[in-house]
C-alpha positions as CSV (number, residue, x, y, z in Angstrom):
1,M,-79.0,-120.6,-44.3
2,T,-79.5,-120.2,-47.9
3,V,-79.9,-116.3,-49.0
4,R,-80.8,-115.4,-52.6
5,K,-79.3,-113.2,-54.7
6,G,-80.5,-109.5,-54.0
7,K,-81.6,-110.6,-50.8
8,K,-80.1,-108.7,-47.1
9,L,-79.5,-111.0,-44.9
10,A,-80.9,-110.4,-41.8
11,I,-79.8,-111.8,-38.5
12,S,-82.0,-112.7,-35.6
13,I,-82.0,-110.5,-32.5
14,Q,-81.6,-114.1,-30.5
15,E,-78.4,-115.4,-33.4
16,H,-76.7,-112.0,-32.9
17,M,-76.4,-111.1,-29.4
18,A,-75.4,-115.5,-29.2
19,I,-72.4,-113.6,-31.1
20,D,-71.8,-111.3,-29.1
21,V,-72.0,-113.5,-25.9
22,C,-69.9,-116.6,-26.8
23,P,-66.2,-114.7,-28.8
24,G,-64.6,-118.2,-28.2
25,P,-64.0,-120.7,-25.1
26,I,-64.9,-120.2,-21.8
27,R,-61.1,-119.4,-19.1
28,P,-61.6,-120.6,-16.2
29,I,-61.5,-118.4,-13.2
30,R,-58.4,-118.4,-11.1
31,Q,-59.1,-119.7,-7.1
32,I,-57.6,-117.3,-5.1
33,S,-55.4,-119.6,-3.2
34,A,-53.9,-120.1,-6.3
35,Y,-51.6,-117.6,-5.9
36,F,-50.4,-118.1,-2.7
37,P,-49.5,-122.0,-3.2
38,R,-47.9,-124.0,-0.2
39,L,-44.7,-125.6,-0.2
40,S,-44.4,-130.1,-0.1
41,P,-42.2,-131.2,2.5
42,T,-39.8,-132.3,-0.3
43,S,-39.6,-129.3,-2.3
44,T,-37.2,-126.2,-1.6
45,I,-37.5,-122.5,-1.9
46,T,-35.0,-122.1,-4.7
47,E,-37.6,-124.2,-6.6
48,P,-39.8,-123.0,-9.2
49,L,-43.8,-123.4,-8.6
50,S,-46.7,-122.8,-11.2
51,P,-49.3,-121.0,-10.7
52,N,-52.3,-123.3,-12.0
53,P,-54.3,-125.9,-10.5
54,A,-54.7,-129.2,-10.7
55,G,-56.2,-130.2,-14.0
56,F,-56.0,-126.6,-16.1
57,P,-55.2,-127.0,-19.6
58,S,-51.1,-126.3,-20.3
59,A,-52.8,-123.2,-22.9
60,L,-54.2,-121.3,-20.0
61,S,-50.7,-121.3,-18.0
62,P,-49.4,-117.4,-18.0
63,G,-46.6,-118.3,-20.2
64,G,-48.2,-120.2,-22.6
65,G,-46.4,-122.7,-21.8
66,A,-47.4,-127.0,-20.9
67,S,-47.2,-126.5,-17.5
68,V,-48.9,-129.7,-15.4
69,M,-49.1,-130.6,-12.1
70,G,-49.2,-133.8,-10.6
71,A,-52.6,-135.6,-8.5
72,G,-50.6,-135.0,-5.2
73,G,-53.1,-131.8,-4.4
74,L,-53.7,-129.1,-5.7
75,L,-50.5,-126.2,-5.9
76,S,-48.4,-129.1,-5.0
77,P,-44.9,-127.5,-6.7
78,I,-43.0,-129.5,-10.0
79,L,-40.2,-131.9,-8.3
80,P,-36.8,-131.7,-10.6
81,G,-36.5,-133.9,-13.5
82,A,-40.9,-133.6,-14.1
83,T,-41.7,-134.0,-17.4
84,G,-44.0,-131.1,-20.0
85,G,-42.2,-127.8,-19.3
86,G,-41.3,-127.7,-15.9
87,A,-40.6,-124.0,-14.6
88,L,-42.4,-121.2,-15.5
89,S,-41.2,-119.2,-18.2
90,M,-39.7,-114.9,-17.0
91,M,-43.4,-113.7,-19.5
92,G,-45.4,-116.0,-17.7
93,S,-44.1,-114.6,-14.0
94,V,-44.5,-111.0,-15.3
95,D,-48.0,-111.6,-16.4
96,T,-49.6,-113.4,-13.7
97,S,-47.9,-110.6,-11.8
98,A,-49.1,-107.9,-13.5
99,E,-52.7,-109.1,-13.1
100,I,-52.7,-109.5,-10.1
101,D,-51.4,-105.8,-9.6
102,S,-54.2,-105.0,-11.8
103,C,-57.0,-106.1,-9.3
104,D,-58.4,-103.3,-6.6
105,S,-56.9,-103.2,-3.7
106,D,-56.3,-101.5,-0.8
107,D,-52.7,-100.6,-2.3
108,S,-53.8,-99.7,-6.0
109,T,-56.3,-97.4,-3.8
110,S,-53.6,-95.8,-1.5
111,L,-53.8,-92.1,-0.3
112,G,-50.6,-91.2,0.3
113,T,-48.2,-90.4,3.4
114,L,-47.6,-87.4,5.7
115,E,-44.0,-86.8,8.1
116,F,-44.2,-84.2,11.1
117,S,-43.3,-83.9,14.8
118,L,-44.6,-83.3,17.7
119,L,-42.6,-81.1,20.8
120,Y,-45.0,-80.8,23.8
121,E,-43.1,-77.3,25.9
122,R,-44.3,-78.1,29.2
123,A,-42.8,-74.8,30.4
124,T,-44.8,-72.4,28.3
125,S,-48.0,-75.0,27.8
126,S,-47.4,-75.1,24.3
127,L,-48.3,-77.8,21.4
128,H,-45.3,-77.7,18.3
129,C,-46.4,-79.5,14.4
130,T,-44.3,-79.6,12.8
131,V,-45.3,-80.6,9.5
132,I,-42.1,-82.0,7.4
133,R,-43.7,-83.4,3.9
134,G,-46.2,-86.0,1.9
135,K,-45.5,-88.4,-0.3
136,G,-47.7,-90.1,-3.0
137,L,-50.7,-87.9,-2.0
138,K,-54.2,-89.3,-3.9
139,P,-54.9,-87.1,-7.2
140,M,-57.8,-84.9,-6.5
141,D,-57.2,-82.2,-9.6
142,F,-58.4,-83.3,-13.5
143,N,-54.2,-82.9,-14.8
144,G,-53.6,-86.2,-12.4
145,L,-52.0,-83.6,-9.6
146,A,-53.6,-82.1,-6.1
147,D,-53.4,-78.3,-4.0
148,P,-52.7,-79.9,-1.2
149,Y,-52.8,-78.8,2.8
150,V,-52.7,-79.9,5.9
151,K,-55.0,-79.6,9.1
152,L,-55.0,-79.8,12.5
153,H,-57.9,-80.0,14.4
154,L,-58.0,-80.8,18.5
155,L,-60.4,-83.2,19.5
156,P,-62.8,-83.2,21.7
157,G,-63.0,-79.7,21.0
158,A,-65.0,-77.0,18.3
159,C,-63.4,-77.2,15.2
160,K,-62.7,-73.7,14.1
161,A,-61.7,-72.9,18.1
162,N,-58.6,-75.1,17.6
163,K,-58.3,-75.6,13.7
164,L,-54.4,-75.0,12.7
165,K,-53.5,-74.8,8.7
166,T,-50.4,-75.0,6.7
167,K,-50.4,-72.9,3.4
168,T,-51.0,-74.4,0.2
169,V,-48.5,-75.7,-2.1
170,R,-50.8,-76.2,-5.3
171,N,-49.6,-79.4,-8.8
172,S,-48.2,-82.0,-6.4
173,L,-48.4,-84.8,-4.7
174,N,-44.7,-85.3,-3.1
175,P,-45.2,-82.1,-1.3
176,T,-42.9,-79.8,1.1
177,W,-44.0,-77.9,3.5
178,N,-41.4,-77.2,7.0
179,E,-44.2,-75.4,8.7
180,T,-44.7,-75.6,12.2
181,L,-48.1,-74.6,13.9
182,T,-48.9,-74.3,17.7
183,Y,-51.3,-74.5,20.2
184,H,-50.7,-72.5,23.5
185,G,-53.0,-73.4,26.8
186,I,-52.0,-77.1,26.5
187,T,-52.0,-78.4,29.5
188,E,-50.6,-82.2,30.8
189,E,-54.5,-82.8,31.0
190,D,-55.3,-82.1,27.8
191,M,-51.7,-84.5,26.7
192,Y,-53.6,-87.6,28.6
193,R,-57.0,-87.2,27.3
194,K,-57.2,-85.4,24.0
195,V,-56.3,-86.9,20.4
196,L,-54.3,-84.6,17.4
197,R,-56.5,-85.2,14.2
198,V,-53.7,-84.1,10.6
199,S,-56.2,-84.4,7.9
200,V,-54.8,-83.4,4.2
201,C,-57.5,-81.2,1.4
202,D,-56.2,-80.8,-2.0
203,E,-58.0,-76.7,-1.9
204,D,-60.2,-76.0,-4.5
205,K,-60.8,-72.3,-5.5
206,L,-64.0,-72.7,-7.1
207,T,-65.6,-75.9,-5.2
208,H,-65.1,-77.1,-2.4
209,N,-62.1,-78.4,-0.6
210,E,-61.7,-82.3,-1.0
211,F,-60.9,-84.4,1.6
212,I,-58.0,-86.5,0.7
213,G,-56.6,-88.6,4.0
214,E,-56.6,-88.7,7.8
215,A,-54.3,-89.8,10.8
216,R,-55.0,-88.9,15.0
217,I,-52.1,-89.5,16.9
218,P,-52.9,-89.8,20.6
219,L,-51.4,-87.3,22.4
220,R,-50.3,-89.8,26.2
221,R,-47.8,-90.7,23.3
222,V,-46.2,-87.5,23.5
223,K,-43.1,-87.8,26.2
224,P,-42.9,-84.0,27.8
225,D,-39.6,-81.7,25.8
226,Q,-39.2,-84.7,23.9
227,H,-39.9,-84.4,20.1
228,K,-41.9,-87.3,18.6
229,H,-41.1,-87.8,14.9
230,Y,-43.9,-89.7,12.7
231,N,-44.2,-90.9,9.3
232,V,-47.5,-92.2,8.3
233,C,-49.7,-93.9,6.0
234,L,-52.7,-91.5,5.9
235,E,-56.4,-93.3,6.2
236,H,-60.0,-92.8,5.8
237,P,-62.1,-90.6,8.6
238,P,-63.8,-93.9,10.6
239,P,-67.1,-94.8,10.0
240,L,-69.9,-93.8,11.6
241,P,-72.9,-96.4,12.8
242,S,-75.8,-96.8,11.7
243,P,-78.9,-96.8,14.0
244,T,-80.5,-98.3,11.3
245,A,-78.3,-101.7,10.8
246,M,-78.9,-102.7,14.4
247,S,-82.1,-104.4,16.2
248,T,-84.5,-101.5,17.9
249,A,-83.6,-103.4,21.3
250,L,-79.6,-102.3,20.6
251,R,-81.3,-99.3,19.2
252,G,-82.3,-97.9,22.2
253,I,-79.2,-98.9,23.8
254,S,-77.2,-96.7,21.2
255,C,-80.1,-93.7,22.0
256,Y,-79.4,-93.7,25.5
257,L,-75.1,-94.4,25.2
258,R,-75.5,-91.1,21.9
259,E,-77.2,-88.9,25.0
260,W,-75.1,-89.8,27.9
261,E,-71.4,-89.0,25.7
262,N,-73.4,-85.6,24.7
263,E,-74.1,-84.9,28.6
264,M,-70.7,-85.7,29.5
265,Q,-68.5,-83.9,26.5
266,R,-70.9,-80.8,27.8
267,N,-69.6,-81.3,31.1
268,L,-66.0,-81.5,29.9
269,E,-66.9,-78.4,27.5
270,E,-64.8,-75.7,28.3
271,R,-65.2,-72.4,27.6
272,G,-62.0,-71.6,26.5
273,R,-58.2,-70.6,28.1
274,L,-56.7,-67.1,29.5
275,L,-53.0,-66.5,29.9
276,L,-52.5,-64.3,33.2
277,S,-49.5,-63.1,34.9
278,L,-49.7,-61.2,38.1
279,Q,-47.1,-59.4,39.6
280,F,-46.4,-57.8,43.0
281,L,-44.5,-54.5,43.0
282,P,-43.6,-53.2,46.5
283,P,-43.3,-49.9,46.8
284,P,-39.4,-48.0,46.9
285,N,-39.5,-48.8,50.5
286,E,-41.3,-51.3,52.6
287,E,-40.3,-50.6,56.1
288,E,-42.3,-46.7,55.8
289,E,-44.5,-48.9,54.1
290,D,-45.1,-51.0,57.5
291,K,-44.1,-48.4,59.9
292,E,-47.4,-46.2,58.0
293,E,-49.8,-49.1,58.0
294,K,-49.7,-49.1,61.6
295,E,-50.1,-45.5,62.5
296,G,-53.6,-46.4,60.8
297,G,-52.8,-45.7,57.4
298,A,-50.4,-44.4,54.2
299,K,-49.3,-41.9,51.8
300,E,-51.0,-42.3,48.0
301,G,-48.7,-43.5,45.8
302,S,-46.4,-45.6,48.1
303,R,-48.4,-48.4,48.5
304,G,-47.1,-49.9,45.6
305,G,-49.7,-52.2,44.0
306,L,-50.6,-55.3,41.6
307,C,-50.1,-55.5,38.4
308,V,-52.4,-57.9,36.1
309,G,-51.5,-59.1,32.9
310,V,-53.7,-59.9,30.4
311,Q,-51.6,-62.1,27.4
312,R,-54.1,-63.9,25.2
313,C,-56.7,-66.3,25.5
314,A,-57.3,-69.6,23.3
315,H,-59.5,-71.9,21.8
316,L,-62.7,-70.0,23.2
317,A,-66.4,-70.6,22.5
318,A,-67.4,-69.1,19.7
319,M,-70.9,-67.1,20.1
320,D,-71.6,-65.6,16.8
321,V,-73.4,-67.2,14.2
322,N,-69.9,-67.3,12.1
323,G,-68.7,-69.6,14.1
324,F,-66.4,-66.5,15.7
325,S,-66.7,-64.4,18.7
326,D,-65.4,-59.9,19.4
327,P,-63.7,-61.0,22.4
328,Y,-62.4,-59.0,24.9
329,V,-61.5,-59.2,28.8
330,K,-62.9,-56.9,32.3
331,T,-61.1,-57.5,35.7
332,Y,-62.2,-56.4,38.6
333,L,-60.9,-56.2,42.3
334,K,-63.3,-57.1,45.2
335,P,-64.9,-56.0,47.2
336,D,-65.6,-53.2,45.2
337,L,-68.0,-50.5,46.8
338,H,-68.0,-47.5,44.4
339,K,-67.1,-49.9,41.3
340,K,-63.4,-47.6,40.5
341,S,-61.7,-51.2,39.4
342,K,-63.0,-51.9,36.2
343,H,-60.5,-52.5,33.5
344,K,-61.2,-53.5,29.8
345,T,-59.2,-54.9,27.0
346,A,-59.7,-53.8,23.1
347,V,-61.6,-55.9,20.9
348,M,-60.6,-58.3,19.0
349,K,-62.4,-58.8,15.8
350,K,-63.6,-62.2,14.4
351,T,-61.3,-64.7,15.8
352,L,-60.6,-67.5,18.8
353,N,-57.7,-67.4,19.7
354,P,-57.3,-63.9,20.7
355,E,-53.9,-61.8,21.8
356,F,-54.2,-58.8,23.7
357,N,-50.5,-57.7,26.1
358,E,-52.1,-55.8,28.0
359,E,-51.0,-55.3,31.6
360,F,-53.4,-53.4,34.3
361,F,-51.6,-51.8,37.7
362,Y,-54.1,-51.3,40.8
363,E,-52.8,-49.8,43.6
364,I,-52.9,-51.6,46.7
365,S,-50.8,-52.9,49.5
366,L,-49.8,-56.1,50.2
367,S,-51.8,-56.7,53.2
368,E,-54.9,-55.4,51.1
369,L,-54.4,-57.3,48.6
370,S,-54.6,-60.7,50.9
371,R,-58.1,-59.9,51.4
372,K,-59.4,-59.0,48.0
373,T,-60.3,-60.8,45.5
374,L,-59.6,-60.7,41.4
375,E,-62.1,-61.6,38.6
376,V,-61.2,-61.5,35.3
377,T,-63.8,-62.2,32.7
378,V,-63.5,-62.9,29.0
379,W,-66.9,-61.1,26.8
380,D,-68.3,-61.1,23.1
381,Y,-68.7,-57.4,21.9
382,D,-72.3,-57.1,19.6
383,L,-73.3,-54.0,18.6
384,G,-76.2,-53.0,19.0
385,R,-77.5,-54.9,21.9
386,S,-76.0,-56.8,25.0
387,N,-73.1,-58.7,25.2
388,D,-71.8,-62.1,25.9
389,F,-70.4,-63.4,28.3
390,I,-68.0,-66.6,27.1
391,G,-66.1,-67.1,30.6
392,G,-64.5,-66.4,33.4
393,V,-62.0,-67.3,36.9
394,S,-61.7,-66.0,39.9
395,L,-57.9,-65.6,42.0
396,S,-58.2,-65.3,45.9
397,C,-57.1,-66.5,49.1
398,H,-60.5,-68.9,48.4
399,S,-60.1,-70.7,45.6
400,Q,-59.0,-72.9,44.9
401,G,-56.5,-75.7,42.1
402,S,-54.7,-74.0,40.1
403,A,-55.7,-70.1,40.8
404,L,-54.6,-70.5,45.0
405,R,-51.4,-71.0,43.6
406,H,-51.3,-68.2,41.0
407,W,-53.0,-66.6,43.4
408,V,-50.4,-67.3,46.6
409,D,-47.6,-67.4,44.2
410,C,-48.0,-63.8,43.8
411,L,-48.2,-63.0,47.8
412,N,-45.3,-64.9,48.4
413,N,-42.8,-63.2,45.4
414,K,-43.1,-59.9,46.0
415,G,-41.1,-58.1,42.8
416,K,-41.6,-61.6,40.7
417,R,-43.7,-61.6,37.3
418,V,-45.9,-65.3,38.1
419,E,-47.9,-66.7,34.7
420,R,-50.2,-69.1,34.9
421,W,-52.8,-70.4,32.0
422,H,-56.3,-70.8,33.5
423,T,-59.6,-72.5,32.8
424,L,-62.7,-70.4,31.6
425,T,-65.8,-71.7,34.1
426,N,-69.2,-70.9,32.1
427,E,-70.1,-69.1,35.4
428,L,-67.9,-66.4,38.2
429,P,-70.8,-65.4,40.7
430,G,-70.9,-61.3,41.4
431,S,-68.2,-61.0,37.9
432,T,-71.8,-60.4,34.9
433,Y,-72.1,-57.0,35.5
434,P,-73.2,-55.2,32.6
435,D,-71.0,-52.7,30.9
């Protein structure tokens, strides 16, 4: 194309695109099998391998050398004594490895590792999780670091009722916590059917906290009274199935199974746990008590009585809109014609794991106590309206399960303090007296 003097050189858009798109010769695309060579039966382990497929020009070798492959098949090793360059240079192997590592893979998107240990104490029904350290966490902030902390959840269960959290370590991808978090009221049945979710998050003061990764540990793998150490790789949360990706028939089955699962979950849903202590204190002179009972009566203050200790609650159901409750506990010893046996603890504000440590005393003889029923109820305090019933437990000679065993142990072991965790029930007949 000739251009006259004084005129500007005009290039069409087609020519411009052709120049930019075709800067040089097209390089053939490597196959993935080129990175996984197969050894021939006549080769040895110490022989160098060529990463180039058959038919590739020698100029395309990573090291720039003239590695030519034989016609014996794809990725056949270079035999000793072969001409044409032979071994692959060190620079060529470095370039190849760098190119492989630069590809998108799970290794380049690692979330990091977390080290912790678990201990279940059967005597106290408590689960201890010691969070030790994290390594190689994924950067979440603009400075290439993170402000990580660890959260624990027991699944299935309400998140706020069983969430425990460590302190936050600032500006670190290799944080060290050495912090022990404890769950109270964990029964052997919980250890068999529940899963501990350990998640690592990045704390942001101005925005929402960011999720880094998690690990899920089935508690049935933890043996009672034995430490179990874990060093796990963090993973993304499991994806939720999408009903839109299924056919109409499978979608109907999925909805049915989901409803059935929700119903089973509601049946297994617990209102919380209550740690209760019972102790029957005998009178100073038991022979005198027996004599007075035979005569038809006993002197006031000489019959002994039942000491009821309300220690703490765990994993209570949330009754308020903020996801918490304001719990307190009431106790009754029935039948109670005059309604004088009611005792009430203090109200603990905005918590699902309150600790009360209060005791109440009922003056009563052992023979009368065996015919009584102790009802303990947990309530959520609401100012200006009726309080919400959370759950309760009934202990008597007509109870069942752990409640019956606790009551019998108290009656058979006079003077001994007996503690036991109880699962609160949704309904307790005759216990919902108004305050």
